[in-house]
Structure formats: structure tokens, C-alpha cells
N, C-alpha and C positions, 0 to 999 in steps of 0.2 A: 466126452459125456459129462455132465458136468457132476458131482457125488458132495451128498452133506454128510459130514462128520457123527456131528453128535444127530442121527435120527432118531424119531420118537419111533416107539416100536409099535405104536398103536397106529401108525397110518402106514404101517405096510400092508402088504397084500391081506385086502379082508377075508372072512372065511365065508364067501358066497360067488354063486359061478356067476363068473364075469358074462357079460351080454353077446351077442356078435355085432359084426355092424356089416350089414350087407349096402356095396355103394350099385345101383343100377345102370347101366350102358354107359359108364364115364368116358369121357370123350378125350378127357388132358391124362397124361401120366404125371405130371405134376401134381396134381388135384388128388390123385392115388394116393401118391406120396407126402403130401403134407394131410391129408386124412389121415394114416399111420402115426405121423409124427403126433398129432394130437390123441389120437387112442393110446400110444406108449407114454403119454406126458402122464396119465392116469392109470395106466396098467389093463390097459386093453386090448388085447392080442388077438383075437380071432375076429380077421379081414376078408370077407365074404365078396366078390366080381363078379358083375352077373354083364357080360357081354362089354368087356372092355374095344373101344373102338377101336385103338392103336394097338390092339391086340397086349399078348402078355406072354412072359415077363417083360418091365419098361424100366429102363437102362432111369431115364427120366424120374419114375417114379422112385425107383431108390435113393437117387440123387437128392430132390426132394423132399425124402423121410429126414434127413440130415441122422442116420445112425441108428433107426429105426429097423435096423436090420433084422430083426428080433421079430417083426410082425411083416417085413417084407418078404421074408422065407417059407413064411407058413399061410400067406396069402392061396385060398382056393377061389377057383376060377370056373362058374356054371353057365351052362348054356338056356337057362332061363332063370327066372324067378322064385318059379317054382321048386327046383331041383335046390336052391341057394337057401331053403328055410325048412326043407323038409323036414331036417332033424330039431325043430326047435318046438317048444312049446306055447310061447304066450312072444309075437313081433309087434309091436309099433311101427306102423308105417308116418314121416318126417314129412310136411307139406306146410306151406305159407299163405294160403289161400283154400277159401271152404269150398269143401269138396258135396256132390250129391250122394255121399254115402253115409247114412245111417248107422256111426258110429260113435262111440266114447273119447269126445276133444281131450286130452290133460297136456298141462303144462309139464318140461320139463323135468321138474322137480318131485311132481306129482308119477312122472312114468320113472322116473328112477329110484322111488319109494316099492311100486309093484315090482320093477324089477330085481330090486334086493329081493325082496320078500319072494319070490318064485325061486332064486336062487340060492339061497339058506337051504331050500327043499331040495341043491340040487335039479333043477329043469334049468332046459336052457332056454333063455330070451334074446330076442335082436333087433336092431334096429333097420329100417329096412332108408336110404339116402337117393333121393332121385338124382336123373340126368342135370348137368351143368346148367341148360336152361330152358329145359320146362319141369324138373320134377318128377312127379312121379303123377302116370295113368291115372284115370277112376279106376280101370280094371288090378292095375298094381295096389291099389289101396284097398282096394276089397278083400285082397289076402290078407291085411292088416285084423286083429286083434280089437287093436286102437287108434288113434291120432296123436300123434305128438304137436303142436305146435308152441314156437315161441313166444315171449311177449316184446315182441316189435313194430313199429310206425308202420301202420297199416297199409301209409303211402310210402314206401321203404321195406319192403318186406322182403323182400330176396337177399341171403347170404350164399357165399361160397360153400362147398363141399364139406370143403375143413372146418370153416369156420362153424355150421352146424354139427359136425362129429364131435368139435372138443364141449359145445354147450353140452352136450347130452352125457357125452364122459365125465365131465367136470361134475355133472349131476349126479352120475352115478355113483363115481368113485365120495364126492361130499356124503353120501346116507351109508355107503356101506362103511367108509370108515368114522363113520358121526365127527364130520368135520376134521378129525384131527390133522392138524399140521404136518408136516414131516419135519421140522425142525423148531426149538421153542431156547429159549438165551437162559442159560445152567445157571442157575443161583448160587452153587459150588463155588462156579468160577467168578461171577461175580454177585456179590453178598450184597444184600439191601446194608446200608449204611445202618449204624445204633442210633437211637436217639442223642445221648451224650452224645456222640460227635456231631449230629446233625447241630444242635441245638449250642454247639461251640461254635459252629463255621457263622451260624446269626450273628453272634457278638463278636464275633470276628469283623464279619462285612458290618454289622451294626455301627463300631468302633470307631471304624474307616470311614465313614459315611457322618459320622458324627464330627471327625477330626476335618473331614474336606467341605463342611457347612450345610450336605446336601439335604437336612430337616429341614426346610424352611418354607413355612413358616413355622417357630418353634411348636407350638399348641396342636399343629397336623400331625409331629411326630408319629406318636401313639399308630395315628390308623396309617401311615403310610409305611412303618414296620412290619403293623399284619397284614398289609396289601404284599410288600414285599416278603415274607416267610410263606406264605401263602403260595405265590409262584413259584417256591423249591416245593415247595411241601408237594403239590400237585405230579412232580419230578420223580418220585421215588429214586432218590439220590441212591445210587449204591459208594461204598463205603472206598474204591477210587476216585470217584466224580469227588463226593467231598474233601478228599485230598486235593481233588486237582484245583477246584474251586478258592481252596481257603492259599493254593500256592500262587493264582492268578489275583486275590487282596495283597496277598505279602509283596507279589513285585509292583504289582501299584504302589503301594506305601510305600516299596520303597524309591520307583521314580519319583515320586513327590518331596523326599528327602535328598534327591541329590542335587549336589552344587550346579547350578547353572554352568557350562563351560564356556570362557572367556571366546570370543573370535578370535581364530589367529593364533593359540594359544596350543600351542601341542596337550592333546592326556594328559600327558606323564609330568606337565608342566600346570597344570589347573591349579587352583587353590583349592586345599581338602584334598586332594586325590595324593596317593601311595601307592605303589605298587598294587594298585589296579582293588583294590579297599575305598571306600570311602568313609570320612572322620570328618571332624565339624569345620566348616571352612576356619583358612587361616585371618589370624585378628591380625585386623590393621590398627599401628600405632602412630 
């Protein structure tokens, strides 16, 4: 399991009751496992299964969960969907097609806001996901309070169960944590460069480019300098990056002043080269 060292505490477990995920008659253990992995990615642990075709427990599900064992170990198995949702207060049915069931239809983001709102009050909620081949039937959809559907291409609307679980779990966590990311760049470790250092870098690189006759025609120099400075200003350079850039310019300047080595002459015998240090080329009398 990959763990981040500099974790933003606001991205940890949100102060709201997480929703349950109910898989209705899943066929493959692998799909149960990948759904469990998607849940674990976003902090969901309550996985409920209704009449899994291949039975339970499933080694294929555990393997596909990729070490989301804390989800697999707590799986609850039910004989009916009614029993699986009995202790929940509010339930969404997920479907990719229109139904003859008069219920509000929500997108995953809007549904997540409702789930978080209820969870803050300590109420238990859940998402129902259908079978791999044909999803939920109308009677099962009728058991839900509202419908969730994703903004997919209507000509290719079917998603793998784990994909659908992941989208709903992602929207829930994003809403519950106000979009807090698990880590950010620490400004203490990488402080932004002082303007004085940035200006010195500008002078350094512009001087090097002047000597290389880069700014041509001369009357275009002010415009070219502004363009060059804007490029680096947009980068938000850190102290380390400014030092690195100045080192690059210095290395290029040094290369330009090195005498060209004569073919067939060893480095130690090249004119102007002594003990690995460069001096002015030897004069010829």
C-alpha cells in the first residue's frame, strides 16, 4: 500500500457517516473485489452483497481487491435487497437507462451532497448497483428513494460495476472533504524565490544572451526580454530552481569560452588547458 508522508489532515476521514455500497446479485468475484478496492480508495468500508452468483467468501474477490482486505473482511451477504437496505434511511439506485419509475434523477455530484448532508446528521445511506449484464430491474429501483445516473454517452452508457462505484465514491469523498487533496507541496521545504534572486537571474541570463547576440534585431530586444521574463514569472520559481537555472546559464557560458580541442591531441596537451582548468589559449609567436 502506498502511503503519503506529508498528508493534509483535512483530507482524512470526514465527519459524516459514509454510505453503504450494495451490489445486487453480482456474478463475478473479480467485480466484487475491484468494487471493494474502489471503495477503499475513497474511504468507504460498508460493502453489502445480495445473492452473489458464485457464493461467498471469494478468493477471486480478495485477490482483485488488491489489499483492500479491511473492506472484504467486513462484507455482509443478504438473501434479498429488502434485507440489505433495511437499516438505511435513504437509498439511491444507480442506473444507466431511463425507467418507468417516477423518481427524481440526480447526477453523482448532487447525490453526494445529499448523502453527506444526511451523514452529518448520523443517518445511514446507500447506493444500490445492479448486475453486470442488465443492472437493476424496475422493482429493485422502486425500493430506492431516488435514482443516480452518470453523464455518459447515451450510445455507450454501460459501466463496469467497479467503475460506477468509483465515480460515486469519488464524488462522496470530494464533497465530504470539500475537495481536500491528500498532500500538497510544502512551501517550507521548497520556499519561493525572493524577487531579488529572480531579478539577478534575469540579469544573468539576459547578459549571457547579449553576449551570444541572441537579441536580434536590437530594436526588438525590449520586447524579447519581456517575453522571456514572463515565461519564468509564470513558473513561480523556488529558491532551488533559481539556483539550478543560474547554474545552467553559467555552465553554458563556460562552454562557450572553452577553446576547441584539436583533433588527435590529448586533453592534457590541448592549448590553453592545464590540470583540468581552462586558461586563455596559448599565444603563437
